[in-house]
C-alpha positions in Angstrom: 28.3 -13.4 4.4 25.7 -11.0 5.8 24.1 -8.4 3.6 23.9 -4.8 4.8 20.3 -3.5 4.5 18.8 -0.1 5.0 15.3 -0.1 6.4 13.8 3.1 5.1 10.8 4.6 7.0 9.1 7.8 8.0 7.8 9.9 5.2 6.5 13.3 4.2 2.8 12.7 4.5 0.2 12.0 7.3 1.0 8.3 6.8 4.4 8.7 8.4 3.1 7.6 11.8 2.0 4.3 10.3 5.3 3.9 8.5 7.2 4.2 11.8 4.9 1.5 13.3 5.4 -0.7 10.3 9.2 -0.3 10.5 9.2 -1.3 14.1 7.6 -4.6 13.2 9.9 -5.1 10.2 13.0 -4.2 12.2 12.0 -6.7 14.9 11.6 -9.5 12.3 14.5 -9.0 10.0 16.9 -12.0 10.5 20.1 -10.7 12.1 21.8 -13.9 11.2 21.4 -12.9 7.5 21.3 -9.1 7.5 23.0 -6.2 9.2 20.1 -3.6 9.4 20.2 0.1 9.7 17.0 2.0 10.1 17.0 5.2 8.0 14.4 7.9 8.8 13.2 10.1 6.0 11.3 13.2 7.3 11.2 17.0 7.1 14.5 17.1 9.0 16.3 15.1 6.4 17.5 11.5 5.9 19.3 10.1 8.9 20.3 7.1 11.0 19.8 7.5 14.7 21.3 5.6 17.6 22.3 6.3 21.2 25.2 8.6 20.0 22.8 10.8 18.0 21.9 11.3 14.3 24.1 10.5 11.3 22.8 12.1 8.1 22.8 10.1 4.9 25.2 11.1 2.1 22.7 11.2 -0.8 25.4 11.1 -3.4 25.8 7.4 -2.8 23.3 6.6 0.0 25.9 5.9 2.6 26.3 6.8 6.3 29.5 7.6 8.2 29.5 6.4 11.8 32.5 7.3 13.9 34.7 7.6 10.8 33.5 4.3 9.3 31.6 4.6 6.0 28.7 2.1 5.5 27.1 1.4 2.1 24.1 -0.8 1.5 23.6 -4.0 -0.5 19.9 -3.5 -0.6 16.9 -1.5 0.8 13.7 -2.6 2.5 11.3 0.2 1.9 8.8 0.5 4.8 7.6 4.0 4.0 4.0 4.6 3.1 3.0 7.6 1.0 5.6 9.9 -0.4 8.4 9.5 -1.1 8.5 5.7 -0.5 5.3 4.6 -2.3 5.1 7.0 -5.2 8.3 6.0 -7.1 10.5 8.8 -5.9 12.8 6.7 -3.7 12.6 3.8 -6.2 13.9 6.1 -9.0 16.7 7.4 -6.7 17.8 3.8 -5.9 17.6 2.8 -9.5 20.1 5.6 -10.3 22.5 4.3 -7.7 21.9 0.7 -8.8 20.8 -0.3 -5.2 18.1 -3.1 -5.2 15.0 -2.7 -3.1 12.0 -4.8 -2.1 9.1 -3.0 -3.8 7.7 -2.3 -7.3 9.8 -0.2 -9.6 9.6 3.6 -10.0 7.1 3.5 -12.9 4.7 1.0 -11.3 4.9 2.8 -7.9 4.1 6.1 -9.5 1.1 4.7 -11.4 -0.3 2.7 -8.6 -0.1 5.7 -6.2 -2.7 7.3 -8.5 -6.0 5.5 -8.0 -7.5 6.8 -11.2 -4.5 5.8 -13.4 -4.3 2.4 -11.7 -7.9 1.7 -12.6 -7.2 2.6 -16.2 -4.3 0.1 -16.4 -6.1 -2.9 -14.8 -9.2 -2.3 -16.9 -9.3 -5.3 -19.2 -7.9 -7.9 -16.8 -10.2 -10.9 -17.3 -13.1 -11.1 -14.8 -12.1 -7.8 -13.1 -14.8 -5.1 -12.8 -14.3 -1.4 -12.0 -16.9 0.9 -10.4 -18.0 3.9 -12.4 -16.0 6.9 -11.4 -15.1 10.6 -12.0 -11.6 11.9 -11.5 -11.4 15.6 -10.4 -8.4 17.8 -10.9 -9.6 20.8 -9.0 -12.1 21.8 -6.3 -14.2 24.3 -8.2 -18.0 25.1 -8.2 -18.5 22.7 -11.1 -16.9 19.7 -9.3 -20.0 18.6 -7.3 -22.2 19.1 -10.4 -19.9 16.9 -12.5 -20.1 14.1 -9.9 -23.9 14.3 -9.6 -24.5 14.4 -13.3 -22.3 11.4 -14.0 -22.6 9.1 -10.9 -25.4 7.6 -8.8 -25.4 8.2 -5.0 -24.0 6.9 -2.7 -20.4 7.5 -3.7 -17.0 7.3 -2.2 -14.8 10.4 -2.3 -11.1 9.7 -2.1 -7.8 11.7 -2.4 -6.5 10.2 -5.6 -2.9 9.8 -4.3 -3.6 9.1 -0.7 -3.5 6.1 1.5 -4.8 4.7 4.8 -8.2 6.1 4.0 -7.1 9.6 5.1 -9.5 12.2 3.7 -12.0 9.6 2.4 -15.8 9.9 2.8 -18.9 8.0 1.9 -21.5 10.4 0.5 -25.2 9.5 0.6 -26.8 12.8 -0.3 -26.0 15.7 -2.6 -25.8 18.0 0.4 -22.9 16.0 1.9 -20.8 16.2 -1.3 -19.2 19.6 -1.0 -17.8 18.9 2.5 -16.5 15.5 1.4 -14.8 17.1 -1.6 -13.2 19.8 0.6 -11.9 17.1 3.0 -10.4 15.1 0.1 -8.9 18.1 -1.7 -7.3 19.1 1.6 -5.1 16.0 1.2 -4.5 16.0 -2.5 -4.8 18.1 -5.7 -6.7 15.2 -7.4 -9.8 13.4 -6.1 -11.4 10.2 -7.3 -15.2 9.8 -6.8 -16.6 6.3 -7.3 -20.0 4.8 -7.2 -20.7 2.6 -4.2 -20.7 -1.2 -4.8 -22.7 -3.1 -2.3 -21.1 -6.4 -1.3 -18.5 -8.1 0.9 -15.1 -6.4 1.2 -11.8 -8.3 1.1 -8.1 -7.6 0.8 -5.5 -10.0 -0.4 -1.7 -10.1 -0.5 0.3 -11.1 -3.6 4.1 -11.4 -3.7 7.0 -12.5 -5.9 8.8 -15.3 -4.0 11.6 -17.7 -4.8 9.1 -19.8 -6.9 7.4 -17.0 -8.7 4.1 -15.1 -8.0 2.2 -16.4 -4.9 -1.2 -15.4 -3.6 -1.8 -15.2 0.2 -5.2 -16.1 1.8 -7.7 -13.3 1.4 -8.9 -11.4 4.5 -12.6 -10.5 4.8 -13.2 -7.1 6.3 -16.3 -6.5 8.4 -16.2 -2.9 9.8 -18.4 -1.5 12.5 -17.9 1.9 10.8 -19.6 3.1 7.6 -16.5 1.9 5.7 -13.0 0.6 6.3 -11.6 4.0 7.3 -8.4 5.0 9.2 -9.8 4.1 12.6 -11.1 0.8 11.4 -7.8 -0.1 9.8 -5.6 0.8 12.8 -7.7 0.5 16.0 -8.1 -2.9 17.5 -11.7 -4.0 17.8 -13.3 -1.5 15.4 -13.4 -4.0 12.5 -13.5 -7.7 12.3 -10.9 -9.3 10.0 -11.4 -12.9 9.0 -8.4 -14.7 7.6 -8.9 -16.7 5.4 -12.0 -14.9 4.3 -15.3 -16.7 3.7 -15.3 -17.7 0.0 -16.2 -20.8 -1.8 -13.5 -22.8 -3.6 -14.7 -21.4 -6.9 -14.6 -17.8 -5.6 -11.1 -18.4 -4.2 -9.8 -19.8 -7.4 -11.4 -16.9 -9.4 -10.0 -14.2 -7.1 -6.5 -15.7 -7.3 -6.7 -15.7 -11.1 -7.8 -12.0 -11.1 -5.3 -10.6 -8.6 -2.4 -12.5 -10.3 -3.5 -11.0 -13.6 -3.6 -7.5 -12.0 -0.2 -8.0 -10.4 1.2 -8.9 -13.8 -0.6 -6.2 -15.7 0.8 -3.6 -13.3 4.3 -5.1 -13.4 4.4 -5.4 -9.6 7.2 -6.7 -7.6 7.7 -7.6 -3.9 4.5 -7.9 -1.8 1.4 -5.8 -2.6 -2.1 -5.8 -1.3 -5.2 -5.6 -3.5 -8.6 -4.5 -2.0 -11.7 -5.7 -3.7 -15.5 -6.3 -3.3 -17.6 -9.3 -4.2 -20.8 -7.6 -5.3 -24.0 -8.6 -3.6 -26.3 -10.6 -5.9 -23.8 -11.1 -8.8 -20.7 -12.0 -6.8 -18.7 -10.1 -9.5 -15.2 -9.0 -8.5 -14.8 -5.2 -8.2 -11.3 -3.8 -7.9 -10.9 -1.1 -5.3 -7.2 -0.3 -5.2 -3.7 -1.7 -4.9 -1.2 -0.9 -2.1 2.4 -1.4 -3.1 3.9 -0.8 0.3 1.2 -2.5 2.5 1.2 -1.9 6.2 3.3 -4.1 8.4 2.1 -3.0 11.9 0.9 -5.4 14.5 -2.7 -4.9 13.3 -1.9 -5.1 9.6 -3.3 -7.5 7.1 -0.2 -8.9 5.4 1.3 -10.3 8.6 -2.1 -12.0 9.4 -2.1 -13.6 6.0 1.5 -14.8 6.2 0.7 -16.4 9.6 -2.4 -18.0 8.1 -0.2 -20.1 5.7 1.9 -21.3 8.6 4.9 -19.1 7.9 6.8 -16.8 10.2 7.1 -13.1 9.4 10.9 -13.4 9.8 11.0 -16.1 7.1 8.7 -14.1 4.8 10.7 -10.9 5.0 13.9 -12.9 4.4 12.4 -14.3 1.2 11.3 -10.8 0.0 14.8 -9.4 0.5 16.6 -12.4 -1.0 14.5 -12.3 -4.1 15.0 -8.5 -4.5 18.8 -8.9 -4.0 18.9 -11.6 -6.7 
């Protein structure tokens, strides 16, 4: 018997446009022989399902919709919403209260991993994993730049602590550039993380919980024509080169797989996540950048590339994620 699935997308942040693009790919690849799928939009107008007859708003008391007098409830949820409220634990907590299963990390893990500084504190101690020296700022005041310069060596990356898709992120090479970068980041978030630059090769890798336990996808090496892998490089074809599988030796590959599986377990992740990392020039040490618990699924996104690299279809992969989450 088919399961009825809500594909939740949209969002309340600047990442909503990416969420909608991800959801279009997910929607196209969910197996209609196994699932009845309803796309639920979450935005400033509310939570609703939309078809040719118009909008039907969700009854948030039980997460149901009523279409032409027929009430539809859901066996499970596929969360394809980047940023808040789909990636920061809010939706996960809501679905937990209603006892509706979903495909992502739980509420606590989602909330922690949305905060880059807190995530680094949790994964610190995973064997063979290194973390760049950083400063976490909780307000944009005259002392913020001074605190950064007195504790860190330039160049540094300035990032909104709870943001995604590299929105509001800057690479700072001189002290004069720092105030503008801080203003840009604080415009996106009330907390900002500033990290020392680690020179090396940048990679990103998918990890997921499948039918047979935790599986690691082939890593993708990122070679950006921009100063760093920013929003344009991530979502504009041709701006960056993405090599899947990335160029690593067998020893490097085995080491990376050990490290990211350790981080996945330490963070108590579920579903598919993507971990960004750098192999430092000279030492080849693994430096953790961040984890994305609702990774992009657009036509240009990394996870679909990595799934195809192991010879699987996206449709089969999404089916496995849903089936595992549904138990």
